[in-house]
DSSP file (Angstrom, degrees, kcal/mol; ACC not computed):
  #  RESIDUE AA STRUCTURE BP1 BP2  ACC     N-H-->O    O-->H-N    N-H-->O    O-->H-N    TCO  KAPPA ALPHA  PHI   PSI    X-CA   Y-CA   Z-CA
    1    1 A X              0   0    0      0, 0.0     5,-0.0     0, 0.0     2,-0.0   0.000 360.0 360.0 360.0 142.7  -32.8    7.6    7.6
    2    2 A X     >  -     0   0    0      1,-0.1     4,-2.5     4,-0.0     5,-0.2  -0.313 360.0-127.0 -63.5 142.7  -30.0    9.8    8.8
    3    3 A X  H  > S+     0   0    0      1,-0.2     4,-2.7     2,-0.2     5,-0.2   0.889 110.3  52.4 -59.9 -40.6  -26.7    9.5    6.8
    4    4 A X  H  > S+     0   0    0      2,-0.2     4,-2.3     1,-0.2    -1,-0.2   0.896 109.4  49.4 -64.6 -38.2  -24.7    8.9   10.0
    5    5 A X  H  > S+     0   0    0      2,-0.2     4,-2.5     1,-0.2    -2,-0.2   0.920 111.3  49.2 -66.5 -42.9  -27.1    6.1   11.0
    6    6 A X  H  X S+     0   0    0     -4,-2.5     4,-2.7     2,-0.2    -2,-0.2   0.919 111.8  49.0 -61.3 -43.6  -26.8    4.5    7.5
    7    7 A X  H  X S+     0   0    0     -4,-2.7     4,-2.5     1,-0.2    -1,-0.2   0.904 111.0  50.3 -61.8 -41.3  -23.0    4.7    7.7
    8    8 A X  H  X S+     0   0    0     -4,-2.3     4,-2.4     2,-0.2    -2,-0.2   0.903 111.2  48.2 -64.5 -41.2  -23.1    3.1   11.2
    9    9 A X  H  X S+     0   0    0     -4,-2.5     4,-2.7     2,-0.2     5,-0.2   0.928 111.3  50.4 -65.6 -44.5  -25.3    0.3   10.0
   10   10 A X  H  X S+     0   0    0     -4,-2.7     4,-2.6     1,-0.2    -2,-0.2   0.926 111.9  47.8 -58.1 -45.2  -23.1   -0.3    6.9
   11   11 A X  H  X S+     0   0    0     -4,-2.5     4,-2.6     2,-0.2    -1,-0.2   0.914 111.7  50.0 -63.4 -43.1  -20.0   -0.4    9.1
   12   12 A X  H  X S+     0   0    0     -4,-2.4     4,-2.5     2,-0.2    -2,-0.2   0.930 112.4  46.5 -61.5 -46.3  -21.6   -2.8   11.5
   13   13 A X  H  X S+     0   0    0     -4,-2.7     4,-2.5     2,-0.2    -2,-0.2   0.905 112.5  50.2 -64.7 -40.9  -22.8   -5.2    8.8
   14   14 A X  H  X S+     0   0    0     -4,-2.6     4,-2.3    -5,-0.2    -1,-0.2   0.929 112.2  47.8 -61.9 -44.4  -19.3   -5.1    7.1
   15   15 A X  H  X S+     0   0    0     -4,-2.6     4,-2.5     1,-0.2     5,-0.2   0.900 111.2  50.5 -63.8 -40.6  -17.7   -5.9   10.5
   16   16 A X  H  X S+     0   0    0     -4,-2.5     4,-2.6     2,-0.2     5,-0.2   0.920 110.6  48.9 -64.1 -43.4  -20.1   -8.7   11.2
   17   17 A X  H  X S+     0   0    0     -4,-2.5     4,-2.4     1,-0.2     5,-0.4   0.920 112.8  48.5 -61.9 -42.6  -19.5  -10.3    7.8
   18   18 A X  H  X S+     0   0    0     -4,-2.3     4,-1.5     1,-0.2    -2,-0.2   0.927 115.3  43.0 -64.6 -44.8  -15.7  -10.0    8.2
   19   19 A X  H  < S+     0   0    0     -4,-2.5    -1,-0.2     1,-0.2    -2,-0.2   0.870 119.6  42.0 -70.2 -36.1  -15.8  -11.5   11.7
   20   20 A X  H  < S+     0   0    0     -4,-2.6    -2,-0.2    -5,-0.2    -1,-0.2   0.840 128.3  22.3 -82.4 -33.3  -18.2  -14.3   10.9
   21   21 A X  H  < S+     0   0    0     -4,-2.4     2,-0.3    -5,-0.2    -3,-0.2   0.578  89.1 106.7-116.5 -11.6  -17.0  -15.5    7.5
   22   22 A X     <  -     0   0    0     -4,-1.5     2,-0.5    -5,-0.4    -4,-0.0  -0.550  45.1-170.3 -75.5 129.3  -13.4  -14.5    7.1
   23   23 A X        -     0   0    0     -2,-0.3     2,-0.2     2,-0.0    -3,-0.0  -0.981  21.0-128.6-120.6 121.0  -11.0  -17.4    7.4
   24   24 A X        -     0   0    0     -2,-0.5     2,-0.5     1,-0.0    -2,-0.0  -0.471  22.5-170.8 -68.0 130.5   -7.3  -16.6    7.6
   25   25 A X        -     0   0    0     -2,-0.2     3,-0.1     3,-0.0    -2,-0.0  -0.988  22.5-127.7-121.0 122.1   -5.2  -18.5    5.1
   26   26 A X        -     0   0    0     -2,-0.5     3,-0.1     1,-0.1     0, 0.0  -0.260  34.8 -94.1 -64.9 153.2   -1.5  -18.2    5.6
   27   27 A X        -     0   0    0      1,-0.1    -1,-0.1     0, 0.0     3,-0.1  -0.260  45.6 -98.6 -65.2 156.2    0.6  -17.1    2.6
   28   28 A X        -     0   0    0      1,-0.1    -1,-0.1    -3,-0.1     5,-0.0  -0.275  53.6 -78.6 -68.0 160.9    2.2  -19.7    0.5
   29   29 A X    >>  -     0   0    0      1,-0.1     4,-1.8    -3,-0.1     3,-0.6  -0.325  39.1-121.3 -60.2 144.6    5.9  -20.6    1.0
   30   30 A X  H 3> S+     0   0    0      1,-0.2     4,-2.8     2,-0.2     5,-0.2   0.854 111.6  58.1 -57.3 -38.1    8.3  -18.1   -0.5
   31   31 A X  H 3> S+     0   0    0      1,-0.2     4,-2.1     2,-0.2    -1,-0.2   0.890 106.0  49.3 -61.1 -39.5    9.9  -20.8   -2.6
   32   32 A X  H <> S+     0   0    0     -3,-0.6     4,-2.0     2,-0.2    -1,-0.2   0.902 111.8  47.9 -67.2 -41.9    6.5  -21.6   -4.2
   33   33 A X  H  X S+     0   0    0     -4,-1.8     4,-2.2     2,-0.2    -2,-0.2   0.923 111.4  50.5 -64.7 -44.6    5.8  -18.0   -5.0
   34   34 A X  H  X S+     0   0    0     -4,-2.8     4,-2.3     1,-0.2    -2,-0.2   0.887 108.2  53.0 -61.2 -39.1    9.3  -17.5   -6.5
   35   35 A X  H  X S+     0   0    0     -4,-2.1     4,-2.0    -5,-0.2    -1,-0.2   0.913 108.7  49.6 -63.2 -42.2    8.8  -20.5   -8.7
   36   36 A X  H  X S+     0   0    0     -4,-2.0     4,-2.3     1,-0.2    -2,-0.2   0.900 109.9  51.5 -61.9 -40.9    5.6  -19.1  -10.0
   37   37 A X  H  X S+     0   0    0     -4,-2.2     4,-2.8     1,-0.2    -2,-0.2   0.908 107.7  52.0 -63.6 -41.5    7.3  -15.8  -10.7
   38   38 A X  H  X S+     0   0    0     -4,-2.3     4,-2.2     2,-0.2    -1,-0.2   0.902 109.5  49.9 -61.8 -40.9   10.1  -17.6  -12.6
   39   39 A X  H  X S+     0   0    0     -4,-2.0     4,-2.0     2,-0.2    -1,-0.2   0.936 112.5  46.7 -62.7 -46.1    7.5  -19.4  -14.8
   40   40 A X  H  X S+     0   0    0     -4,-2.3     4,-2.4     1,-0.2    -2,-0.2   0.893 109.8  53.9 -64.7 -39.9    5.7  -16.1  -15.5
   41   41 A X  H  X S+     0   0    0     -4,-2.8     4,-2.5     1,-0.2    -1,-0.2   0.915 108.0  50.8 -59.7 -42.3    9.0  -14.4  -16.3
   42   42 A X  H  X S+     0   0    0     -4,-2.2     4,-2.2     1,-0.2    -1,-0.2   0.904 109.3  50.3 -61.9 -41.2    9.8  -17.1  -18.8
   43   43 A X  H  X S+     0   0    0     -4,-2.0     4,-2.4     2,-0.2    -1,-0.2   0.900 110.4  50.3 -63.6 -40.4    6.4  -16.7  -20.5
   44   44 A X  H  X S+     0   0    0     -4,-2.4     4,-2.8     2,-0.2     5,-0.2   0.923 109.6  50.2 -63.8 -44.4    6.9  -12.9  -20.7
   45   45 A X  H  X S+     0   0    0     -4,-2.5     4,-2.2     1,-0.2    -1,-0.2   0.909 111.3  49.2 -61.6 -41.6   10.3  -13.4  -22.3
   46   46 A X  H  X S+     0   0    0     -4,-2.2     4,-1.9     2,-0.2    -1,-0.2   0.914 111.9  48.2 -64.1 -42.1    8.8  -15.9  -24.9
   47   47 A X  H  X S+     0   0    0     -4,-2.4     4,-2.3     1,-0.2    -2,-0.2   0.913 111.3  50.2 -65.5 -41.1    6.0  -13.4  -25.7
   48   48 A X  H  X S+     0   0    0     -4,-2.8     4,-2.9     1,-0.2     7,-0.3   0.895 108.1  53.7 -62.5 -38.8    8.5  -10.6  -26.1
   49   49 A X  H  <>S+     0   0    0     -4,-2.2     5,-4.2    -5,-0.2     4,-0.5   0.895 108.6  49.4 -63.1 -38.8   10.6  -12.7  -28.4
   50   50 A X  H ><5S+     0   0    0     -4,-1.9     3,-0.7     3,-0.2    -2,-0.2   0.930 114.6  44.3 -63.9 -44.6    7.5  -13.4  -30.6
   51   51 A X  H 3<5S+     0   0    0     -4,-2.3    -2,-0.2     1,-0.2    -1,-0.2   0.890 118.2  43.3 -67.5 -40.0    6.7   -9.7  -30.8
   52   52 A X  T 3<5S-     0   0    0     -4,-2.9    -1,-0.2    -5,-0.2    -2,-0.2   0.351 117.5-107.1 -92.5   6.6   10.3   -8.6  -31.4
   53   53 A X  T < 5S-     0   0    0     -3,-0.7    -3,-0.2    -4,-0.5    -4,-0.1   0.873  79.0 -45.3  74.0  37.1   11.0  -11.3  -33.9
   54   54 A X  S   <S+     0   0    0     -5,-4.2    -1,-0.2    -6,-0.2    -5,-0.2   0.606 109.8 114.3  86.0  13.1   13.3  -13.4  -31.7
   55   55 A X        +     0   0    0     -6,-0.4     2,-0.1    -7,-0.3    -6,-0.1   0.540  46.8 102.8 -93.9  -7.2   15.4  -10.6  -30.3
   56   56 A X              0   0    0      1,-0.2    -7,-0.0   -11,-0.1   -11,-0.0  -0.488 360.0 360.0 -81.9 149.5   14.3  -10.8  -26.6
   57   57 A X              0   0    0     -2,-0.1    -1,-0.2    -9,-0.0    -2,-0.1   0.324 360.0 360.0  35.8 360.0   16.4  -12.3  -23.8
Protein backbone atom coordinates (compact mmCIF):
# COMPACT_ATOMS: atom_id res chain seq x y z
CA UNK A 1 0.00 0.00 0.00
CA UNK A 2 1.25 3.48 -0.80
CA UNK A 3 2.73 5.45 2.11
CA UNK A 4 0.46 8.40 1.45
CA UNK A 5 -2.59 6.14 1.50
CA UNK A 6 -1.46 4.56 4.77
CA UNK A 7 -0.90 8.01 6.29
CA UNK A 8 -4.33 9.13 5.12
CA UNK A 9 -5.98 6.05 6.63
CA UNK A 10 -4.12 6.55 9.94
CA UNK A 11 -5.22 10.19 10.07
CA UNK A 12 -8.82 9.27 9.28
CA UNK A 13 -8.91 6.60 11.99
CA UNK A 14 -7.31 8.94 14.54
CA UNK A 15 -9.84 11.65 13.71
CA UNK A 16 -12.74 9.22 13.96
CA UNK A 17 -11.59 7.94 17.37
CA UNK A 18 -11.20 11.48 18.64
CA UNK A 19 -14.59 12.61 17.42
CA UNK A 20 -16.47 9.52 18.53
CA UNK A 21 -14.95 8.87 21.95
CA UNK A 22 -13.45 12.10 23.24
CA UNK A 23 -15.46 13.68 26.01
CA UNK A 24 -14.50 17.19 27.09
CA UNK A 25 -13.98 17.57 30.79
CA UNK A 26 -13.56 21.15 31.98
CA UNK A 27 -10.52 21.92 34.12
CA UNK A 28 -10.88 21.82 37.87
CA UNK A 29 -11.39 25.09 39.73
CA UNK A 30 -8.18 27.07 40.20
CA UNK A 31 -8.57 27.01 43.98
CA UNK A 32 -8.59 23.21 43.96
CA UNK A 33 -5.48 23.04 41.79
CA UNK A 34 -3.68 25.56 44.01
CA UNK A 35 -4.58 23.54 47.09
CA UNK A 36 -3.09 20.40 45.51
CA UNK A 37 0.07 22.33 44.66
CA UNK A 38 0.39 23.55 48.27
CA UNK A 39 0.10 19.97 49.55
CA UNK A 40 2.77 18.77 47.13
CA UNK A 41 5.03 21.70 48.05
CA UNK A 42 4.73 20.71 51.70
CA UNK A 43 5.65 17.12 50.88
CA UNK A 44 8.70 18.30 48.93
CA UNK A 45 9.85 20.51 51.80
CA UNK A 46 9.49 17.57 54.23
CA UNK A 47 11.46 15.26 51.93
CA UNK A 48 14.19 17.88 51.51
CA UNK A 49 14.36 18.27 55.28
CA UNK A 50 14.88 14.50 55.64
CA UNK A 51 17.65 14.49 53.02
CA UNK A 52 19.37 17.59 54.39
CA UNK A 53 19.07 16.58 58.04
CA UNK A 54 16.36 19.06 59.01
CA UNK A 55 17.87 22.11 57.29
CA UNK A 56 15.17 22.71 54.63
CA UNK A 57 12.47 25.41 54.77
